[in-house]
VOGU-3710 file (C-alpha; in Angstrom, 3 decimals, decimal comma):
1> maancdlqlh> -153,031/32,834/-77,605  -150,690/30,804/-75,195  -148,840/29,024/-78,296  -148,027/33,185/-79,579  -146,710/34,180/-76,129  -144,103/31,033/-76,003  -143,060/31,817/-79,623  -142,628/35,647/-78,441  -140,349/34,313/-75,590  -138,186/32,220/-77,855
11> avslvcfftl> -138,003/35,154/-79,753  -136,908/37,180/-77,302  -134,225/34,806/-75,966  -132,613/34,031/-79,651  -132,133/37,966/-79,589  -130,960/38,719/-76,037  -128,485/35,898/-76,577  -127,174/37,110/-80,054  -126,477/40,793/-78,636  -125,080/38,989/-75,561
21> ssasltlrpl> -122,341/37,436/-77,989  -122,060/40,533/-80,198  -123,589/43,487/-78,442  -126,001/44,084/-81,702  -126,562/48,052/-82,291  -129,593/48,409/-84,229  -131,692/51,508/-85,396  -135,581/51,930/-84,209  -137,712/54,181/-86,570  -139,009/56,772/-84,873
31> ssvylpyslg> -140,414/59,517/-87,162  -140,471/60,821/-90,879  -141,102/64,349/-91,699  -141,573/64,888/-95,576  -140,420/68,442/-97,016  -141,562/70,744/-99,929  -139,265/71,924/-102,754  -141,533/74,480/-103,242  -143,577/77,002/-101,062  -146,338/77,713/-103,383
41> geggegpryg> -147,073/80,784/-105,522  -149,040/84,082/-105,213  -152,201/82,683/-106,489  -152,967/80,707/-103,327  -151,264/77,553/-104,237  -149,872/75,504/-101,276  -146,501/73,697/-100,955  -145,322/71,355/-103,460  -143,583/67,836/-102,779  -142,322/65,248/-104,836
51> ldtgaveklg> -139,369/62,849/-105,471  -135,945/63,761/-106,536  -136,590/67,526/-106,355  -134,255/69,075/-103,882  -136,198/69,513/-100,829  -133,617/67,909/-98,663  -129,461/67,599/-99,061  -127,860/68,524/-95,691  -128,894/68,972/-92,029  -127,713/70,802/-88,814
61> ydeerrvvya> -128,677/70,032/-85,390  -129,324/72,815/-82,833  -128,589/70,627/-79,576  -129,764/73,601/-77,146  -132,967/74,249/-78,933  -133,485/70,237/-80,279  -134,053/71,685/-84,026  -133,136/70,618/-86,948  -132,257/72,613/-89,825  -132,884/71,369/-93,335
71> aggagilnvv> -132,408/72,438/-96,792  -131,163/71,107/-100,652  -130,973/72,108/-103,918  -134,416/73,691/-104,443  -132,862/76,599/-101,223  -135,598/76,105/-99,021  -134,887/76,221/-95,461  -136,772/74,122/-93,388  -137,150/74,390/-89,473  -137,823/71,023/-87,730
81> disvpsepkv> -138,621/70,642/-83,845  -137,781/67,352/-82,724  -138,198/67,953/-79,060  -140,664/65,102/-79,402  -138,608/62,743/-81,789  -141,754/60,719/-82,542  -144,012/63,743/-83,069  -141,235/66,288/-85,398  -142,789/69,883/-86,214  -142,031/72,263/-88,935
91> lhqqqlpggv> -141,412/75,042/-87,041  -140,630/77,786/-90,342  -139,727/77,485/-94,008  -138,317/80,218/-96,271  -136,974/80,538/-99,769  -133,328/81,185/-99,910  -131,486/82,850/-102,747  -130,176/79,773/-104,302  -129,726/75,735/-103,699  -128,208/74,853/-100,482
101> ldvdvcgdyv> -124,808/72,624/-100,814  -124,383/72,435/-96,694  -125,392/73,499/-93,718  -124,011/73,804/-89,839  -125,009/74,748/-86,562  -122,829/75,920/-83,633  -123,770/77,851/-80,463  -126,364/80,383/-81,429  -125,657/80,382/-85,261  -126,490/78,424/-88,812
111> aialegtplp> -123,863/78,692/-91,503  -125,751/77,826/-95,214  -123,631/77,323/-98,117  -125,368/78,622/-101,213  -124,535/77,601/-104,997  -123,802/79,938/-107,862  -125,451/79,634/-110,853  -124,200/78,997/-113,572  -120,829/80,238/-112,627  -121,077/83,180/-110,245
121> pgrtdvypvy> -119,313/82,997/-107,284  -121,094/80,766/-104,300  -121,892/81,999/-101,003  -122,096/81,529/-97,542  -124,367/83,231/-95,029  -124,535/83,354/-91,091  -127,667/83,583/-89,262  -128,946/83,421/-86,245  -130,834/80,724/-85,130  -134,612/80,473/-85,558
131> qgngetmvpl> -136,302/82,630/-82,892  -139,781/80,901/-82,805  -141,479/84,221/-83,962  -142,702/83,219/-87,397  -140,438/86,120/-88,842  -138,034/85,593/-91,220  -134,453/84,857/-90,922  -132,088/87,384/-91,741  -128,512/86,574/-92,498  -125,967/88,369/-90,073
141> hgfkvgstrp> -122,883/87,940/-92,550  -122,630/86,963/-96,177  -119,402/85,907/-98,093  -118,416/85,144/-101,564  -116,265/82,349/-101,667  -114,910/82,309/-105,169  -116,459/79,766/-107,230  -119,746/78,078/-107,764  -119,957/75,310/-105,332  -118,755/76,402/-101,216
151> dslkfthdcr> -119,407/72,612/-101,135  -118,712/72,047/-97,430  -118,543/73,788/-94,126  -118,284/73,342/-90,496  -117,595/75,494/-87,475  -114,907/74,865/-85,001  -116,263/73,264/-81,998  -116,085/76,846/-80,026  -118,157/78,080/-82,838  -115,482/80,915/-83,359
161> tlvvldegwp> -114,036/79,763/-86,565  -115,300/78,617/-89,701  -113,885/76,395/-92,715  -115,785/76,713/-96,132  -114,564/74,705/-98,888  -114,490/76,187/-102,117  -114,662/73,286/-104,594  -113,587/75,210/-108,035  -116,207/73,264/-110,097  -115,127/74,186/-114,099
171> gedhtgvfqd> -117,690/75,695/-116,270  -118,533/78,204/-118,574  -118,957/81,763/-117,717  -121,748/84,244/-119,032  -119,640/84,848/-121,863  -119,100/81,450/-122,820  -115,741/81,342/-122,422  -114,095/77,936/-120,079  -113,196/78,910/-116,238  -111,614/76,372/-114,236
181> prgaaiilef> -110,962/78,433/-110,909  -108,678/76,830/-107,975  -110,099/75,404/-104,752  -109,523/76,197/-101,702  -110,804/76,318/-98,142  -111,575/79,734/-96,586  -111,144/80,526/-92,874  -113,476/82,396/-91,283  -112,614/84,087/-87,589  -114,804/85,450/-85,476
191> nytnlgsvhi> -113,108/85,651/-82,644  -115,864/85,726/-80,388  -119,204/83,688/-79,792  -121,239/86,841/-80,633  -120,589/86,735/-84,335  -122,797/89,414/-84,969  -120,584/91,845/-83,336  -117,328/91,500/-84,297  -114,823/92,164/-87,278  -114,032/89,054/-89,634
201> vlrradfrrf> -110,958/88,012/-90,469  -111,144/86,122/-93,898  -108,210/83,977/-94,669  -107,736/81,834/-97,818  -105,556/78,447/-98,447  -105,224/77,178/-101,895  -103,113/74,627/-103,572  -100,912/76,465/-105,952  -97,568/75,790/-104,367  -98,134/72,016/-104,896
211> demaslyqsr> -97,689/72,760/-108,456  -93,979/72,505/-108,963  -94,493/69,012/-107,154  -97,484/67,927/-109,743  -95,460/64,987/-110,634  -94,034/64,015/-107,444  -97,435/63,858/-106,033  -99,126/61,921/-109,152  -96,391/59,485/-109,045  -97,386/59,159/-105,311
221> gvrwllggst> -101,125/58,312/-106,065  -103,036/62,078/-106,182  -105,152/62,090/-109,599  -104,243/64,891/-111,796  -107,097/64,576/-114,353  -106,128/66,311/-117,849  -102,536/66,741/-116,283  -100,807/69,810/-118,414  -103,253/69,474/-121,514  -104,211/72,547/-122,714
231> atvapddhhv> -107,389/73,186/-124,448  -109,260/76,130/-126,558  -111,936/76,853/-124,182  -113,945/79,624/-126,379  -115,379/79,813/-129,538  -113,357/82,476/-130,742  -110,272/80,048/-130,511  -108,539/82,919/-128,917  -108,798/81,836/-125,384  -106,564/78,667/-124,430
241> ttfnfsqtle> -106,191/77,149/-120,590  -103,786/74,783/-119,089  -105,173/72,461/-117,039  -102,525/72,812/-113,774  -102,123/70,862/-110,865  -103,645/73,011/-108,432  -106,542/73,898/-110,443  -107,808/70,147/-110,268  -107,706/69,587/-106,705  -111,210/69,909/-105,617
251> peyvtfnqdd> -112,349/69,794/-102,044  -115,208/68,011/-100,971  -115,528/67,559/-97,109  -114,250/69,062/-94,262  -113,534/67,281/-90,623  -111,583/68,801/-87,300  -109,078/66,844/-85,269  -110,046/66,895/-81,771  -108,288/70,197/-80,751  -109,296/71,608/-84,264
261> skayislqdn> -105,587/72,759/-85,022  -106,174/70,954/-88,093  -108,665/70,357/-90,534  -108,641/67,265/-92,721  -110,056/67,856/-96,415  -111,411/65,556/-98,950  -110,312/65,627/-102,029  -112,192/63,121/-104,150  -111,828/63,618/-107,687  -108,288/63,267/-106,959
271> naiavldmrt> -108,592/60,225/-104,433  -106,815/62,167/-101,522  -107,008/64,185/-98,310  -105,551/67,368/-98,114  -104,369/68,455/-94,416  -105,070/71,897/-93,502  -103,201/73,713/-90,692  -105,769/76,041/-89,223  -103,135/78,358/-87,075  -101,132/79,236/-90,343
281> atiedlyplg> -103,875/78,442/-93,132  -101,819/76,710/-94,921  -102,277/73,209/-96,756  -99,328/71,225/-95,181  -99,804/67,851/-97,455  -101,208/65,669/-99,794  -101,940/62,197/-99,043  -103,198/59,720/-101,522  -105,823/57,174/-100,346  -104,929/54,240/-102,728
291> skdwnlssid> -106,619/51,566/-104,103  -108,548/48,668/-102,863  -107,380/44,976/-104,609  -110,939/43,436/-105,826  -108,881/39,995/-105,922  -108,992/40,379/-102,149  -112,525/40,885/-101,568  -115,650/40,021/-103,973  -117,782/42,787/-106,200  -120,844/42,272/-108,393
301> tsdqdgginl> -119,683/43,753/-111,418  -122,424/43,494/-114,043  -126,138/43,905/-114,340  -126,403/41,191/-117,134  -124,922/38,467/-115,073  -128,607/36,983/-113,946  -128,450/38,165/-110,538  -126,313/38,724/-107,196  -122,805/37,401/-108,740  -120,143/38,219/-106,093
311> rnwpiyglrm> -116,620/37,234/-107,014  -113,100/38,232/-107,096  -111,226/40,412/-110,147  -107,582/41,129/-110,868  -108,621/44,964/-110,787  -108,945/47,613/-108,460  -111,151/50,345/-106,848  -110,360/54,165/-106,504  -111,507/54,762/-103,131  -112,389/58,327/-103,681
321> pdaikhfthn> -114,642/59,436/-100,661  -117,209/62,009/-100,271  -117,786/62,305/-96,113  -114,875/61,856/-93,729  -114,976/61,857/-90,322  -112,334/62,471/-87,785  -112,816/60,518/-84,327  -110,165/59,393/-81,274  -109,163/55,599/-80,181  -107,081/55,066/-77,297
331> grgyiatane> -105,858/58,533/-77,792  -105,005/58,241/-81,314  -106,669/60,378/-84,104  -108,162/58,300/-87,388  -110,048/59,064/-90,297  -113,252/57,220/-91,455  -113,943/57,502/-95,132  -117,408/56,960/-97,076  -115,461/55,343/-100,187  -118,418/56,550/-102,791
341> gvttsitvng> -116,233/56,990/-105,929  -116,949/60,025/-108,683  -116,062/60,122/-112,318  -115,368/63,312/-114,114  -116,541/65,117/-117,501  -116,036/68,309/-118,627  -117,087/69,827/-121,628  -114,949/72,853/-123,011  -115,885/74,656/-126,403  -118,077/71,746/-127,221
351> tvysdtlrgq> -115,163/69,038/-126,626  -116,121/66,459/-123,620  -113,075/65,639/-121,601  -113,788/62,196/-119,664  -111,613/60,031/-117,583  -113,653/56,844/-118,022  -114,617/53,971/-120,565  -116,435/51,314/-120,409  -114,433/47,715/-120,003  -115,949/46,480/-123,354
361> diarvinlll> -114,709/49,927/-124,989  -111,053/49,859/-123,484  -109,558/47,803/-126,372  -111,163/49,198/-129,257  -111,681/52,936/-129,448  -110,013/56,743/-129,356  -108,232/57,663/-126,112  -110,767/60,738/-125,757  -108,324/61,813/-122,761  -105,066/62,036/-124,690
371> fsfisdglls> -106,431/62,996/-128,346  -104,569/59,985/-129,419  -105,871/56,842/-131,452  -103,921/53,701/-130,748  -104,924/50,819/-132,974  -104,290/48,093/-130,724  -106,725/49,851/-128,061  -105,778/51,325/-124,568  -104,568/47,991/-122,870  -100,667/47,066/-122,089
381> ddvssslrda> -99,306/43,826/-123,528  -99,036/42,836/-119,759  -102,911/42,476/-119,432  -103,657/38,851/-119,462  -105,681/37,310/-121,960  -108,437/36,140/-119,672  -108,950/39,544/-118,263  -109,376/40,902/-121,701  -111,909/38,384/-122,678  -113,999/39,174/-119,296
391> lmdpaqlgcv> -113,856/42,747/-120,076  -115,451/42,040/-123,567  -118,184/40,460/-121,921  -121,101/42,611/-120,642  -121,994/39,655/-118,059  -118,228/39,894/-116,827  -116,328/43,193/-116,682  -117,672/44,662/-120,126  -119,991/47,009/-118,671  -118,060/48,290/-115,621
401> tfsitdgldp> -116,986/51,711/-115,698  -112,774/51,934/-115,431  -110,143/55,168/-115,346  -108,466/55,716/-118,450  -105,819/57,591/-116,389  -105,096/55,428/-113,646  -103,191/52,344/-113,470  -101,033/53,121/-116,697  -98,063/51,472/-118,115  -94,990/52,896/-117,089
411> gdprkvrelh> -93,604/51,616/-120,463  -96,258/53,292/-122,904  -98,435/55,428/-120,497  -100,655/55,736/-123,217  -102,211/52,541/-122,035  -103,532/50,691/-119,129  -101,615/48,133/-117,316  -103,826/47,951/-114,355  -107,568/48,331/-114,230  -109,130/50,809/-111,618
421> afggrgvsvf> -112,957/50,966/-111,216  -114,517/53,714/-109,304  -115,529/53,775/-105,676  -114,326/51,527/-102,436  -117,994/50,348/-102,100  -117,256/50,452/-98,260  -115,745/52,353/-95,540  -112,332/52,936/-94,434  -110,186/54,244/-91,513  -106,840/55,793/-91,728
431> daedlrlvwd> -104,637/56,874/-89,331  -104,718/60,697/-88,756  -100,929/61,007/-88,183  -99,897/59,588/-92,076  -103,095/58,664/-93,377  -101,886/55,126/-93,700  -104,817/52,467/-94,632  -105,734/50,774/-91,312  -108,540/48,950/-91,997  -111,267/48,484/-95,010
441> sgddferiga> -114,563/46,889/-94,839  -113,714/44,648/-97,776  -117,016/43,445/-99,553  -119,313/43,707/-96,407  -122,032/46,117/-98,284  -122,682/43,989/-101,100  -121,964/40,641/-99,432  -124,322/41,243/-96,283  -126,788/43,540/-98,725  -127,330/40,423/-100,554
451> rvhpdvfnsl> -127,971/38,464/-97,576  -130,376/41,023/-95,972  -131,910/42,729/-98,560  -131,489/40,795/-101,825  -134,214/41,826/-103,533  -133,008/45,327/-103,779  -129,490/44,407/-103,814  -127,365/47,431/-106,127  -130,561/48,633/-106,605  -131,275/52,530/-107,003
461> fksesmidet> -133,265/55,216/-108,302  -132,340/56,769/-111,587  -134,684/59,476/-112,214  -138,380/60,717/-112,231  -138,883/58,040/-115,094  -139,164/55,428/-112,655  -141,476/56,796/-110,790  -144,219/54,152/-111,736  -141,580/51,072/-111,011  -140,701/49,792/-107,687
471> pedsfddasc> -137,191/49,692/-106,096  -137,055/45,987/-107,035  -137,194/46,688/-110,597  -133,657/48,397/-110,478  -132,423/45,066/-108,974  -128,710/44,886/-109,620  -128,941/48,101/-111,629  -125,933/49,827/-109,802  -123,541/46,500/-109,870  -121,854/47,804/-113,572
481> skgpepqalt> -120,951/51,545/-111,694  -120,364/51,846/-108,228  -122,400/49,309/-106,281  -124,068/50,624/-103,331  -121,877/54,220/-103,272  -121,548/54,724/-99,693  -122,088/58,780/-99,398  -122,668/60,071/-96,426  -120,811/59,240/-92,856  -121,019/59,981/-89,033
491> vgrmgdqtvi> -119,074/58,626/-86,025  -120,229/58,934/-82,488  -119,753/57,596/-79,176  -122,173/55,068/-76,955  -120,498/54,174/-73,806  -117,772/52,249/-73,986  -117,445/52,196/-78,008  -117,437/54,275/-81,051  -120,392/53,759/-83,532  -119,534/53,987/-87,207
501> fvgnektsdi> -122,690/54,915/-89,052  -122,514/54,759/-93,106  -125,148/55,861/-95,810  -125,401/54,227/-99,409  -126,572/56,679/-101,915  -128,207/53,852/-104,379  -128,867/51,245/-102,139  -130,378/53,906/-99,380  -129,586/51,755/-96,409  -127,582/52,438/-93,502
511> flyslrdaea> -124,434/50,341/-91,907  -123,507/50,423/-88,429  -119,937/49,591/-86,990  -118,558/49,655/-83,663  -114,941/49,595/-82,139  -114,751/48,855/-78,398  -112,266/50,852/-75,880  -108,751/48,906/-75,572  -109,384/47,083/-78,940  -107,657/47,348/-82,067
521> vvprfesvyr> -108,899/49,101/-84,822  -110,988/46,400/-86,516  -114,762/47,866/-86,284  -117,339/45,171/-85,765  -120,230/45,059/-88,048  -123,319/45,619/-85,839  -126,401/45,673/-88,487  -127,760/47,415/-91,464  -131,004/48,862/-92,196  -133,277/50,272/-95,001
531> ggrtdlvwae> -136,684/51,780/-93,999  -139,494/52,132/-96,849  -141,603/49,606/-98,932  -139,833/48,013/-101,842  -142,659/46,273/-103,189  -144,591/49,472/-104,293  -144,151/51,379/-107,079  -142,080/54,680/-106,230  -144,927/57,133/-106,503  -147,343/55,003/-104,517
541> ayrlrevgdi> -144,756/54,357/-101,555  -144,048/58,335/-101,740  -147,861/59,248/-101,642  -148,610/56,415/-98,486  -145,542/58,332/-96,968  -143,844/54,687/-96,848  -140,860/55,536/-98,923  -138,212/55,277/-96,743  -134,862/57,507/-96,756  -133,896/57,421/-100,546
551> tpedlifvps> -130,234/58,354/-101,076  -129,109/59,633/-97,436  -127,274/62,580/-98,003  -125,976/63,448/-94,582  -126,283/61,514/-91,117  -125,908/63,223/-87,832  -125,548/61,164/-84,617  -127,136/62,852/-81,120  -125,177/61,229/-78,076  -127,854/60,686/-75,250
561> drspndrpll> -126,503/63,790/-73,180  -127,922/65,899/-75,965  -130,781/63,746/-77,340  -134,345/65,513/-76,582  -135,377/61,953/-75,279  -132,109/61,064/-73,559  -131,429/58,311/-75,778  -129,122/58,270/-78,773  -130,802/59,524/-82,031  -129,412/59,285/-85,395
571> lvggtvsgtv> -130,594/61,967/-87,809  -131,231/60,888/-91,593  -131,735/63,379/-94,956  -133,052/61,513/-97,460  -131,988/63,766/-100,594  -134,337/61,610/-102,933  -137,300/61,103/-100,942  -136,806/64,792/-99,493  -137,144/63,582/-95,714  -135,832/64,431/-92,310
581> svyevvdsgq> -136,028/61,116/-90,157  -135,335/60,122/-86,800  -134,023/57,010/-85,578  -133,287/56,077/-82,141  -129,885/53,867/-81,802  -130,354/50,616/-79,792  -127,910/48,688/-77,744  -129,758/45,193/-77,246  -126,973/44,310/-75,063  -127,642/46,446/-72,510
591> tstacratat> -130,597/44,321/-71,789  -128,754/41,060/-70,768  -129,731/40,278/-67,167  -133,559/40,221/-68,215  -132,977/37,741/-71,274  -131,161/34,964/-69,033  -134,290/34,427/-67,350  -136,466/33,657/-70,511  -133,893/31,092/-71,691  -134,909/27,961/-73,270
601> pvaflwsfvl> -132,870/25,091/-75,000  -133,734/25,959/-78,336  -132,829/29,808/-77,531  -129,540/28,078/-76,221  -128,760/26,177/-78,955  -129,581/28,673/-81,239  -127,090/31,195/-79,150  -124,313/28,454/-79,507  -124,713/28,755/-83,605  -124,828/32,228/-83,575
611> mfytfsrrfg> -121,681/32,688/-81,361  -119,995/30,267/-83,521  -120,890/32,058/-86,434  -119,603/35,584/-84,947  -116,425/33,847/-83,922  -116,147/32,719/-87,362  -116,625/35,797/-89,048  -114,228/37,984/-86,682  -111,486/35,402/-86,693  -111,824/33,253/-89,543
621> prqil> -111,375/33,327/-93,256  -113,551/35,901/-95,145  -116,330/33,827/-97,799  -119,396/35,061/-99,701  -122,265/34,079/-97,628
//
């Protein structure tokens, strides 16, 4: 018993001195609640549960009532009480008239974005918050938003204005005619906080004015899929469409600056951010987000190379963020981006238009996008022979998905000169004033993931067909595509520091970074967390409620002054797992005084080693560990 106590003291000393040198922030799991994809039928069937069934996609938090609203593609709205964070209780569930794309809560109201199926207008409904009486929630207002996907919505801080993004997804209507609606930002102004008793002003900001400047923005790096092409869009061959620039600008995610005067909109497919002037309801400008040089950061590009193999390549990554968040640091605004990446495939009258090809196919196939066969392949003469060889080898770059619309040769725009893969496999920070890149996480996500969770490195849940496999069985499977796929992101304040949380879609882990006041904008890696058993098959882990937060789609930070237990919390919505989880964000650096008393010679030695490691990581050359 004494030996065990001594071991515990050594461990405490080691942890404390590590936190003294690097103030480690970690996640401590408090609870998870599993939610259904079906509420049952008239025959007395109860709720149905399962993996990857659309139970959860987005969350909203009511800080006054300590309640979480959770919903997903299955269209069930769940109201979960977290007043005791370790013991969540489902208060209410009801079926909504469509799949849910986003949820936001502000004051006494809940806004929900619903998807249209297959192509009717999507809609946004505004409800009063759940009253706790067991009655069905009835919307106060409902708005059609133009196309199938109102993909993101957000209240301003005063709850008087709601911005809804109409992504403008293309598809066939009920007559079989292809439609490519224009994306837009819809501004709903309520003017008073009593949303149920006011006339609502609706303003729409689209991208039409940028059509006449399409070539200019394309040259700057704003992607224009199918730029200027025409296609027959109906079986009778009489309907033809031209893919205008404004039609291919697809809003994905919205965040506001500190005073709500501007909204920043992620255009994921276009690898850009649009800035919306809230006063005039106009899109001010479009800012390309550039590409990431994988010659400067390492990357694993194959699932056929025998395991974890991080190395540098003369290729690039299109950041293409999903979630973005505005935050301030030392009085200046910044935008953090979760650089997921996305590929595009559109079917028009039976013809598939795509912007991708595998590396091993680039040198020998028809250019599917431009309809021109190039006998000597799609590669420019400037591409080196060593890179060509790597593209033909599935153990190197052969299985990577590359863009065939980016990095084209100016002398022969039918050919690719610089190879661009999809996604940045990390998080970036941009200056909000001019969207200039300030910082990027480099190869942190893969390099640290390889060290901390090597058995599930770049693993993923593909589909229900994997239900009898373990997470470890898909080891390295995501390396060919977009790696970890950072998707969810939130930013919060804890004491004198800003904390950035990033959730990875494929690897289902969460990375924490911190940025202290008065420091330069160089976020410090703090920790990474992955819940769930990786040695059990998916079905068994789910049955035992030990599957973790698989595919974290949404993150909400709850600061201590708005938390039910007066401690900072992180709420996580797992899409594949169908879960809402609550974590405490622990700052172990706050326990420094108590730790000093337990220090031993072994702990001092380890603290020196850890401080040296921390110093070398922050100021020394980057290297693969």
